[in-house]
MARLOZA-303193 format. One record per atom (N, C-alpha, C): x, y, z; residue in one letter. Coordinates in steps of 0.05 Angstrom, whole numbers, padded with zeros to 5 digits, always signed. Layout:
<vexnus>
XYZa
...
</vexnus>
This chain:
<vexnus>
+01394-01766+03528m
+01396-01771+03499m
+01415-01751+03487m
+01432-01759+03470s
+01451-01742+03457s
+01437-01723+03438s
+01447-01699+03435r
+01435-01680+03416r
+01444-01688+03388r
+01427-01683+03368p
+01434-01690+03341p
+01459-01675+03333p
+01477-01689+03319v
+01502-01677+03310v
+01498-01658+03286v
+01479-01663+03270m
+01473-01646+03247m
+01443-01641+03246m
+01436-01617+03241a
+01407-01610+03240a
+01396-01620+03213a
+01371-01629+03213v
+01358-01636+03188v
+01350-01611+03174v
+01357-01608+03149m
+01353-01583+03135m
+01323-01578+03129m
+01306-01600+03130s
+01277-01596+03126s
+01264-01620+03138s
+01239-01617+03147r
+01224-01639+03159r
+01204-01651+03139r
+01207-01646+03114s
+01188-01657+03094s
+01189-01687+03093s
+01167-01699+03089m
+01165-01729+03088m
+01178-01740+03064m
+01188-01765+03066l
+01202-01778+03044l
+01181-01786+03023l
+01185-01776+02998a
+01167-01783+02976a
+01182-01780+02951a
+01171-01792+02929v
+01184-01790+02903v
+01167-01773+02885v
+01177-01752+02875a
+01162-01735+02856a
+01158-01750+02830a
+01133-01750+02821a
+01127-01766+02796a
+01107-01750+02779a
+01112-01750+02753g
+01094-01738+02734g
+01090-01708+02736g
+01110-01694+02746v
+01108-01665+02749v
+01128-01652+02730v
+01119-01632+02715a
+01137-01619+02695a
+01157-01602+02710a
+01181-01599+02698l
+01201-01581+02709l
+01191-01552+02707l
+01194-01537+02729a
+01183-01510+02730a
+01204-01489+02723a
+01229-01498+02718a
+01250-01479+02712a
+01268-01490+02690a
+01282-01474+02675p
+01300-01483+02654p
+01321-01502+02665p
+01330-01520+02648l
+01350-01540+02656l
+01376-01527+02667l
+01386-01505+02655p
+01411-01493+02666p
+01407-01485+02695p
+01384-01473+02702l
+01379-01466+02729l
+01378-01490+02747l
+01365-01512+02738a
+01363-01536+02754a
+01391-01548+02759a
+01408-01546+02739a
+01435-01557+02742a
+01451-01543+02764a
+01445-01517+02768q
+01459-01501+02787q
+01450-01506+02816q
+01429-01521+02819s
+01418-01525+02846s
+01429-01549+02860s
+01447-01564+02847w
+01458-01588+02859w
+01479-01581+02880w
+01476-01592+02904k
+01493-01586+02926k
+01504-01612+02939k
+01525-01609+02954t
+01536-01631+02970t
+01535-01623+02999t
+01532-01644+03016f
+01529-01640+03045f
+01541-01664+03059f
+01557-01659+03079t
+01571-01681+03093t
+01564-01680+03123t
+01558-01703+03134s
+01554-01706+03163s
+01570-01729+03173s
+01583-01726+03196s
+01600-01747+03207s
+01601-01745+03237s
+01610-01767+03249r
+01613-01768+03278r
+01634-01789+03285r
+01651-01783+03305l
+01671-01802+03315l
+01659-01819+03337l
+01671-01843+03341v
+01663-01860+03362v
+01669-01848+03389v
+01650-01849+03408t
+01656-01840+03435t
+01654-01863+03454t
+01630-01867+03466n
+01627-01889+03485n
+01605-01909+03475n
+01599-01910+03449e
+01578-01927+03439e
+01586-01956+03441e
+01568-01973+03449d
+01573-02002+03448d
+01555-02016+03427d
+01538-02001+03414r
+01521-02011+03393r
+01511-01987+03377r
+01501-01993+03353l
+01491-01972+03336l
+01467-01982+03320l
+01445-01967+03321g
+01422-01972+03304g
+01424-01954+03280g
+01420-01964+03256v
+01423-01948+03232v
+01397-01951+03215v
+01384-01929+03210s
+01360-01929+03193s
+01365-01911+03169s
+01364-01923+03145v
+01368-01908+03120v
+01342-01908+03105v
+01331-01884+03100g
+01307-01881+03084g
+01313-01865+03059g
+01309-01877+03036y
+01318-01865+03011y
+01299-01871+02989y
+01286-01850+02978g
+01265-01854+02958g
+01275-01862+02931g
+01294-01846+02920a
+01303-01851+02892a
+01330-01839+02889a
+01346-01852+02872g
+01373-01842+02866g
+01394-01864+02867g
+01417-01857+02878v
+01440-01876+02880v
+01448-01878+02909v
+01449-01902+02919l
+01457-01907+02947l
+01482-01924+02948l
+01502-01916+02963k
+01526-01932+02967k
+01531-01934+02997k
+01536-01958+03007l
+01543-01963+03035l
+01568-01980+03036l
+01587-01971+03053s
+01612-01986+03055s
+01625-01981+03082s
+01647-01994+03087r
+01662-01991+03113r
+01677-01964+03113r
+01676-01952+03137g
+01691-01927+03141g
+01717-01932+03156g
+01730-01911+03165d
+01755-01912+03178d
+01752-01920+03208d
+01773-01931+03219e
+01774-01936+03248e
+01770-01910+03263e
+01755-01912+03285g
+01750-01888+03301g
+01726-01871+03291g
+01717-01877+03267s
+01694-01863+03256s
+01669-01879+03262s
+01648-01865+03272l
+01623-01879+03276l
+01608-01880+03249l
+01607-01857+03236y
+01595-01856+03209y
+01604-01832+03194y
+01602-01833+03168r
+01606-01809+03151r
+01586-01812+03128r
+01571-01791+03123a
+01551-01791+03102a
+01556-01767+03083a
+01558-01773+03058l
+01562-01753+03037l
+01537-01753+03019l
+01523-01730+03019f
+01499-01727+03003f
+01504-01710+02979f
+01492-01717+02956r
+01490-01699+02933r
+01461-01697+02925r
+01450-01673+02924f
+01421-01670+02921f
+01415-01643+02907f
+01391-01642+02897d
+01381-01617+02885d
+01366-01602+02907d
+01376-01579+02915e
+01364-01565+02937e
+01336-01554+02930e
+01329-01554+02904e
+01302-01546+02896e
+01281-01567+02903e
+01289-01591+02907t
+01270-01613+02911t
+01275-01630+02935t
+01299-01629+02947a
+01306-01649+02967a
+01322-01637+02989a
+01323-01651+03012d
+01339-01643+03035d
+01352-01668+03046d
+01378-01665+03054p
+01391-01687+03068p
+01381-01690+03096p
+01380-01714+03106v
+01372-01720+03133v
+01395-01735+03147v
+01404-01724+03169a
+01425-01737+03185a
+01420-01731+03214a
+01409-01750+03229e
+01403-01746+03257e
+01415-01769+03273e
+01427-01761+03296y
+01439-01781+03314y
+01431-01775+03342y
+01423-01795+03357g
+01416-01793+03385g
+01411-01820+03397g
+01420-01823+03422n
+01414-01848+03437n
+01424-01872+03421n
+01448-01871+03410q
+01461-01892+03395q
+01445-01901+03371q
+01430-01883+03359h
+01415-01889+03334h
+01420-01868+03314h
+01425-01877+03289l
+01431-01859+03267l
+01408-01861+03246l
+01398-01838+03238r
+01377-01838+03217r
+01388-01820+03194r
+01390-01832+03171v
+01400-01816+03148v
+01383-01821+03124v
+01383-01803+03105g
+01368-01806+03080g
+01367-01780+03065g
+01353-01780+03043i
+01347-01756+03028i
+01317-01753+03026i
+01307-01731+03037s
+01278-01726+03038s
+01271-01710+03013s
+01252-01721+02998i
+01244-01708+02972i
+01216-01697+02976i
+01212-01672+02968d
+01187-01658+02971d
+01173-01655+02944d
+01151-01669+02940d
+01137-01667+02914d
+01119-01643+02912d
+01119-01625+02932h
+01102-01602+02931h
+01118-01577+02921h
+01143-01581+02914r
+01158-01558+02904r
+01157-01555+02874r
+01141-01573+02861g
+01137-01569+02832g
+01160-01578+02815g
+01175-01598+02824r
+01198-01608+02809r
+01196-01638+02806r
+01211-01648+02787s
+01213-01677+02783s
+01241-01684+02773s
+01250-01709+02779f
+01276-01718+02769f
+01274-01728+02741f
+01250-01730+02730r
+01247-01740+02703r
+01261-01722+02683r
+01278-01734+02665g
+01291-01719+02645g
+01318-01707+02653g
+01325-01710+02678r
+01350-01698+02688r
+01373-01718+02684r
+01397-01706+02680s
+01420-01722+02676s
+01432-01733+02702s
+01425-01721+02725e
+01435-01729+02751e
+01413-01739+02768e
+01421-01756+02787s
+01402-01766+02808s
+01414-01760+02835s
+01398-01756+02855p
+01409-01753+02882p
+01425-01777+02890p
+01445-01773+02908s
+01461-01796+02916s
+01468-01793+02946s
+01472-01816+02958l
+01481-01818+02986l
+01503-01838+02988l
+01526-01829+02998d
+01549-01847+03003d
+01553-01849+03033d
+01545-01871+03044l
+01546-01875+03073l
+01568-01894+03081l
+01585-01886+03100q
+01605-01904+03110q
+01601-01908+03140q
+01602-01933+03148l
+01599-01941+03177l
+01626-01951+03186l
+01635-01943+03210g
+01660-01951+03220g
+01661-01980+03230g
+01685-01991+03234p
+01688-02019+03241p
+01688-02025+03271p
+01684-02004+03288d
+01688-02008+03317d
+01663-02014+03333d
+01639-02008+03322v
+01614-02011+03337v
+01595-02029+03322v
+01585-02051+03335p
+01565-02068+03321p
+01540-02052+03313p
+01531-02057+03289a
+01509-02041+03278a
+01486-02059+03269a
+01462-02051+03278a
+01437-02063+03268a
+01427-02044+03246a
+01427-02054+03221i
+01422-02037+03197i
+01395-02043+03185i
+01380-02022+03180e
+01354-02024+03165e
+01356-02004+03142e
+01354-02015+03118l
+01355-01999+03093l
+01328-02001+03079l
+01316-01978+03075d
+01292-01975+03059d
+01298-01959+03034d
+01298-01972+03011f
+01307-01959+02987f
+01286-01963+02965f
+01278-01940+02952g
+01257-01941+02933g
+01265-01949+02905g
+01273-01929+02889a
+01280-01933+02861a
+01308-01923+02856a
+01322-01937+02838g
+01349-01928+02831g
+01369-01951+02832g
+01393-01944+02842r
+01414-01964+02844r
+01425-01964+02872r
+01429-01988+02883a
+01441-01990+02910a
+01465-02009+02909a
+01487-02000+02920d
+01512-02016+02922d
+01519-02017+02951d
+01514-02040+02964v
+01517-02044+02992v
+01540-02064+02997v
+01562-02055+03007d
+01585-02072+03013d
+01590-02071+03043d
+01582-02092+03057l
+01584-02093+03086l
+01610-02105+03096l
+01629-02109+03079t
+01655-02120+03086t
+01668-02103+03108t
+01676-02115+03130g
+01690-02101+03151g
+01672-02087+03171g
+01646-02086+03166i
+01627-02073+03185i
+01615-02095+03203i
+01617-02092+03229p
+01605-02112+03247p
+01575-02108+03248p
+01561-02125+03232v
+01532-02122+03229v
+01518-02142+03247v
+01502-02132+03267s
+01488-02150+03285s
+01461-02159+03275s
+01450-02143+03257r
+01424-02150+03245r
+01422-02134+03219r
+01409-02146+03198l
+01406-02133+03173l
+01378-02136+03162l
+01366-02113+03155e
+01340-02113+03141e
+01342-02095+03117e
+01338-02106+03093l
+01340-02091+03068l
+01313-02092+03054l
+01302-02069+03048n
+01276-02067+03033n
+01281-02049+03009n
+01276-02060+02985t
+01279-02044+02961t
+01254-02046+02944t
+01250-02025+02927g
+01227-02025+02909g
+01236-02031+02881g
+01233-02012+02863a
+01241-02015+02835a
+01270-02006+02832a
+01289-02025+02837s
+01317-02017+02838s
+01335-02039+02827s
+01360-02032+02822e
+01381-02051+02817e
+01399-02051+02841e
+01400-02073+02856s
+01414-02073+02881s
+01435-02095+02882s
+01459-02088+02893v
+01480-02107+02898v
+01487-02106+02927v
+01487-02130+02940l
+01494-02132+02968l
+01516-02153+02971l
+01537-02147+02985r
+01559-02166+02988r
+01574-02162+03014r
+01586-02185+03023i
+01605-02185+03045i
+01628-02203+03036i
+01652-02191+03032r
+01674-02206+03021r
+01692-02220+03042r
+01687-02213+03067e
+01701-02227+03089e
+01681-02233+03111e
+01688-02252+03129l
+01670-02260+03150l
+01662-02236+03167l
+01636-02232+03171n
+01626-02212+03188n
+01638-02215+03216n
+01652-02195+03227p
+01664-02198+03254p
+01644-02200+03277p
+01619-02195+03271e
+01598-02196+03292e
+01577-02217+03284e
+01570-02236+03302p
+01548-02254+03296p
+01523-02239+03290p
+01510-02246+03267m
+01486-02232+03259m
+01461-02247+03268m
+01443-02233+03281e
+01419-02245+03291e
+01402-02257+03268e
+01399-02241+03247e
+01384-02250+03223e
+01388-02230+03201e
+01383-02240+03177a
+01383-02222+03153a
+01357-02226+03138a
+01343-02204+03134i
+01317-02204+03120i
+01319-02185+03096i
+01314-02196+03072i
+01317-02181+03048i
+01290-02182+03033i
+01279-02159+03027t
+01253-02158+03013t
+01256-02139+02989t
+01249-02150+02966v
+01251-02134+02941v
+01225-02134+02927v
+01219-02112+02913g
+01194-02110+02898g
+01199-02117+02869g
+01196-02098+02851a
+01202-02102+02823a
+01231-02094+02819a
+01249-02113+02824a
+01277-02105+02825a
+01295-02128+02816a
+01320-02120+02809d
+01341-02140+02804d
+01360-02139+02828d
+01366-02162+02840l
+01382-02163+02864l
+01403-02185+02861l
+01427-02178+02870r
+01449-02197+02871r
+01461-02195+02899r
+01462-02218+02912v
+01474-02220+02939v
+01497-02240+02938v
+01521-02231+02946s
+01544-02249+02946s
+01557-02250+02973s
+01570-02273+02979g
+01583-02276+03005g
+01564-02283+03027g
+01542-02298+03021l
+01523-02304+03042l
+01535-02320+03064l
+01556-02336+03057g
+01570-02351+03078g
+01585-02333+03098g
+01590-02308+03090n
+01605-02289+03107n
+01586-02272+03125n
+01560-02276+03122f
+01541-02261+03137f
+01543-02267+03167f
+01552-02291+03174h
+01556-02300+03202h
+01528-02302+03216h
+01510-02315+03202t
+01483-02319+03213t
+01473-02346+03203t
+01454-02357+03219s
+01441-02382+03211s
+01413-02378+03201s
+01405-02352+03198d
+01377-02346+03191d
+01377-02325+03170d
+01371-02333+03144i
+01370-02314+03122i
+01343-02317+03108i
+01330-02294+03104e
+01303-02294+03091e
+01303-02275+03067e
+01294-02285+03044v
+01293-02268+03020v
+01265-02269+03009v
+01252-02246+03005n
+01225-02244+02994n
+01227-02227+02969n
+01218-02237+02946a
+01220-02222+02921a
+01193-02223+02906a
+01185-02200+02896g
+01160-02199+02882g
+01163-02204+02852g
+01178-02186+02839l
+01181-02187+02810l
+01210-02180+02803l
+01223-02197+02787g
+01250-02189+02778g
+01268-02213+02777g
+01294-02207+02779s
+01315-02227+02778s
+01331-02226+02804s
+01335-02250+02817v
+01349-02251+02842v
+01372-02272+02839v
+01396-02264+02846v
+01419-02282+02846v
+01430-02283+02874v
+01431-02307+02886l
+01441-02311+02913l
+01466-02328+02911l
+01489-02318+02920e
+01514-02332+02920e
+01521-02342+02948e
+01523-02368+02951l
+01528-02380+02977l
+01557-02384+02983l
+01574-02367+02971d
+01603-02368+02976d
+01609-02355+03003d
+01634-02359+03012g
+01642-02347+03037g
+01648-02368+03058g
+01653-02359+03082r
+01662-02376+03104r
+01639-02382+03123r
+01626-02405+03118w
+01604-02413+03136w
+01616-02423+03162w
+01609-02411+03184v
+01619-02420+03210v
+01598-02437+03225v
+01574-02439+03213e
+01553-02456+03225e
+01533-02463+03203e
+01518-02484+03208n
+01497-02492+03189n
+01475-02470+03189n
+01461-02468+03167a
+01443-02445+03164a
+01417-02453+03150a
+01397-02436+03153m
+01371-02438+03139m
+01367-02414+03121m
+01362-02419+03096l
+01356-02398+03076l
+01328-02402+03066l
+01311-02382+03071s
+01283-02383+03061s
+01280-02363+03039s
+01269-02372+03016v
+01265-02355+02993v
+01236-02357+02984v
+01223-02334+02982d
+01195-02333+02972d
+01196-02315+02947d
+01191-02327+02924m
+01192-02313+02898m
+01164-02311+02887m
+01158-02288+02875g
+01133-02284+02861g
+01136-02290+02831g
+01142-02270+02815l
+01145-02274+02787l
+01174-02265+02779l
+01190-02284+02769g
+01217-02277+02761g
+01235-02301+02761g
+01261-02295+02761a
+01282-02316+02759a
+01299-02315+02784a
+01302-02339+02796l
+01319-02342+02819l
+01342-02361+02812l
+01367-02351+02818e
+01390-02368+02814e
+01405-02369+02840e
+01410-02394+02849i
+01425-02398+02874i
+01452-02411+02866i
+01474-02397+02872r
+01501-02407+02865r
+01514-02419+02890r
+01521-02445+02887v
+01530-02460+02910v
+01558-02470+02907v
+01576-02465+02926p
+01603-02477+02925p
+01602-02507+02926p
+01620-02521+02912e
+01619-02550+02911e
+01623-02563+02939e
+01636-02549+02957s
+01642-02560+02984s
+01618-02558+03003s
+01598-02543+02995l
+01575-02538+03013l
+01553-02559+03008l
+01542-02570+03029g
+01519-02588+03027g
+01493-02572+03028g
+01475-02578+03010i
+01449-02564+03011i
+01426-02584+03009i
+01404-02576+03021r
+01379-02592+03019r
+01357-02572+03013r
+01344-02576+02989v
+01325-02556+02980v
+01297-02567+02984v
+01280-02552+02998h
+01252-02558+03001h
+01236-02540+02982h
+01225-02552+02962r
+01211-02537+02941r
+01181-02536+02946r
+01171-02512+02946q
+01142-02508+02949q
+01133-02490+02926q
+01124-02502+02904s
+01116-02486+02881s
+01086-02482+02882s
+01078-02457+02883r
+01049-02451+02886r
+01034-02453+02860r
+01047-02445+02838f
+01034-02445+02812f
+01052-02458+02791f
+01063-02442+02773l
+01079-02452+02751l
+01108-02442+02754l
+01126-02459+02759s
+01154-02451+02761s
+01171-02475+02753s
+01194-02470+02740t
+01212-02491+02733t
+01235-02492+02753t
+01245-02516+02757f
+01266-02520+02777f
+01288-02537+02765f
+01312-02526+02763d
+01336-02541+02754d
+01351-02552+02778d
+01349-02578+02781a
+01360-02591+02805a
+01385-02607+02799a
+01404-02594+02784e
+01428-02608+02777e
+01444-02617+02801e
+01453-02643+02800r
+01469-02655+02821r
+01455-02657+02848r
+01428-02658+02847l
+01412-02662+02871l
+01396-02687+02869l
+01394-02701+02891v
+01378-02726+02892v
+01351-02719+02903v
+01330-02727+02888r
+01303-02720+02896r
+01290-02741+02913r
+01276-02732+02934n
+01259-02749+02950n
+01233-02733+02956n
+01213-02737+02938g
+01188-02722+02940g
+01193-02693+02932g
+01187-02674+02949d
+01192-02646+02943d
+01218-02636+02956d
+01235-02655+02965v
+01261-02648+02977v
+01283-02657+02958v
+01302-02639+02954y
+01325-02645+02936y
+01350-02642+02953y
+01367-02663+02954q
+01390-02663+02971q
+01415-02666+02954q
+01436-02650+02960s
+01461-02653+02946s
+01475-02679+02953s
+01490-02690+02934v
+01502-02716+02938v
+01523-02715+02960v
+01533-02692+02967n
+01554-02689+02987n
+01542-02681+03015n
+01516-02683+03018w
+01503-02674+03042w
+01515-02686+03067w
+01517-02712+03068d
+01527-02726+03092d
+01556-02720+03098d
+01572-02716+03077a
+01601-02712+03081a
+01609-02682+03084a
+01591-02664+03078a
+01598-02635+03079a
+01603-02625+03107a
+01623-02608+03110d
+01628-02596+03136d
+01607-02576+03144d
+01595-02562+03124r
+01574-02543+03130r
+01551-02548+03111r
+01526-02545+03122r
+01502-02551+03107r
+01483-02527+03109r
+01468-02523+03087v
+01448-02502+03086v
+01421-02514+03077v
+01401-02511+03094e
+01374-02519+03086e
+01362-02495+03071e
+01351-02501+03047i
+01340-02480+03030i
+01310-02485+03026i
+01293-02467+03035d
+01264-02470+03031d
+01256-02450+03010d
+01247-02461+02987v
+01241-02444+02963v
+01211-02446+02957v
+01198-02423+02956s
+01171-02421+02947s
+01170-02403+02923s
+01160-02413+02901a
+01160-02397+02876a
+01133-02399+02862a
+01123-02377+02852a
+01097-02376+02839a
+01100-02381+02809a
+01115-02363+02795l
+01118-02365+02766l
+01145-02355+02759l
+01160-02372+02744g
+01187-02365+02736g
+01205-02389+02737g
+01230-02384+02743s
+01250-02406+02743s
+01267-02405+02768s
+01275-02429+02777v
+01293-02432+02800v
+01316-02449+02790v
+01340-02439+02791d
+01364-02453+02781d
+01385-02456+02804d
+01395-02480+02806i
+01418-02485+02824i
+01443-02487+02807i
+01463-02470+02812v
+01487-02470+02797v
+01510-02476+02816v
+01526-02496+02809w
+01549-02504+02825w
+01574-02488+02816w
+01589-02478+02835i
+01613-02462+02829i
+01637-02474+02843i
+01660-02470+02832g
+01685-02482+02843g
+01694-02467+02868g
</vexnus>
């Protein structure tokens, strides 16, 4: 097993400090913000596992340079948090560990901790993101993603792939709590299996991109609004399973029981089966050029 390239500055468990008064004046707290960088070049890796654990703040993930395995830039308050960057046996674990026993809170502060993570384009990556509260901007364009699992809590999250994923993706599983989520370029994911689970909030799924195979999209909504944006050239068939009270806008779809099929289903080069289960809220199908 390879030795970790960067030592973890603390072993404190990931938690979010809540309801604790600041123990020092704001000027002193402002002076405690630090930056920390961890990186590694590609050696003989043929795959990469990536685990990101992040309680609160701002998270950005994007493509890095050729020859780079990863680069992580942390900004954090050393009074309350520690950066985590561990690598071994072709697995990367990164995040910001927040200790609620140090008597501090982010409440009332003008800054939030941040993590800017870049993954190189040379090694296929299985990515697992666990993100609590804050803002997440995840751009997987140019990263060969073999599997994706995204879990968010109370956050505003954007996930996109602007070009076809160079690596076939085994599956994509997205789970959100009380959050607003926008996913674009689903056709570029290069997978036939996409699952979205949402508890409370607003979810926008854009089915644009280059579909290289037919696919299955499963969406389970609790309370909130779901908008599915569909290119006019794509054929879709929606299986609706409403558990309680939800509205469904089925523009340009032909209904047969609980199944709604686009008029171009038979003629379309690529088709997506959409299984929608919604408890309370709205489900809208929007056609885009």
